[in-house]
LUMKOL-70612 format. One line per field, with one value per residue (C-alpha): residue number from 1; x, y, z. Coordinates in Angstrom, 3 decimals. Example, Ala and Ser with C-alpha at 12.3 -4.5 7.8 and 13.67 -1.06 7.14 Angstrom:
residues 2
pos	[1, 2]
c1	[12.300, 13.670]
c2	[-4.500, -1.060]
c3	[7.800, 7.140]
//
This chain:
residues 73
pos	[1, 2, 3, 4, 5, 6, 7, 8, 9, 10, 11, 12, 13, 14, 15, 16, 17, 18, 19, 20, 21, 22, 23, 24, 25, 26, 27, 28, 29, 30, 31, 32, 33, 34, 35, 36, 37, 38, 39, 40, 41, 42, 43, 44, 45, 46, 47, 48, 49, 50, 51, 52, 53, 54, 55, 56, 57, 58, 59, 60, 61, 62, 63, 64, 65, 66, 67, 68, 69, 70, 71, 72, 73]
c1	[32.421, 34.364, 37.270, 34.982, 33.466, 36.909, 38.032, 34.848, 35.554, 39.288, 39.281, 40.277, 41.134, 44.846, 46.666, 45.374, 41.721, 41.195, 43.886, 42.581, 39.023, 40.207, 41.983, 38.895, 36.687, 39.164, 39.254, 35.499, 33.721, 30.350, 31.483, 30.333, 31.666, 28.842, 29.865, 33.409, 32.500, 34.248, 33.894, 36.276, 34.837, 32.293, 34.320, 31.507, 29.111, 31.659, 32.191, 28.445, 28.026, 30.902, 29.510, 26.216, 27.637, 30.304, 28.100, 30.870, 31.077, 32.527, 35.801, 36.256, 35.636, 38.130, 40.674, 40.127, 40.551, 43.722, 45.112, 44.434, 46.648, 49.577, 49.025, 49.340, 52.966]
c2	[-71.841, -70.719, -73.015, -76.017, -75.480, -75.262, -78.455, -80.168, -79.285, -80.003, -83.499, -86.175, -89.833, -90.400, -93.679, -97.206, -96.951, -100.721, -101.187, -98.318, -99.658, -103.112, -101.601, -99.583, -102.673, -104.563, -101.750, -101.046, -104.382, -102.669, -101.355, -103.178, -103.182, -100.794, -98.398, -98.092, -98.065, -95.115, -93.427, -90.700, -87.252, -88.567, -88.242, -86.398, -89.302, -91.700, -89.436, -89.147, -92.946, -93.367, -90.642, -92.495, -95.995, -95.030, -92.463, -89.877, -86.274, -85.293, -84.042, -87.351, -89.355, -87.230, -87.743, -91.522, -91.449, -89.370, -91.673, -94.706, -93.109, -93.048, -96.555, -98.128, -96.988]
c3	[195.147, 192.068, 192.942, 193.377, 189.938, 188.356, 190.108, 188.981, 185.361, 185.477, 187.012, 184.509, 184.746, 184.213, 183.716, 183.380, 184.414, 184.288, 186.916, 189.037, 188.817, 189.906, 192.914, 193.844, 193.685, 195.881, 198.424, 198.337, 197.967, 197.439, 194.035, 190.920, 187.355, 186.465, 189.267, 187.949, 184.261, 182.655, 179.297, 178.219, 178.856, 181.359, 184.548, 186.309, 185.743, 187.224, 190.227, 190.839, 190.758, 193.206, 195.483, 195.670, 196.077, 198.636, 200.393, 200.185, 199.081, 195.729, 197.259, 199.079, 195.895, 193.948, 196.721, 196.522, 192.737, 192.927, 195.591, 193.380, 190.705, 193.145, 194.518, 191.072, 190.674]
//
């Protein structure tokens, strides 16, 4: 459990979020602009919204977000 808490605190959005959000909405058509709305320092709120909308666990959502970083390159 310790590791999960550390990961939860350490996850940050890196790169062009607008581009990443656009890619996420293309890949997951159920996502809305409100679902992918991001404010600096509020990563956990974003992750919780995505968990709910995509019906996925936190680890899965983080994996999706990290993967979207790579796909933009």
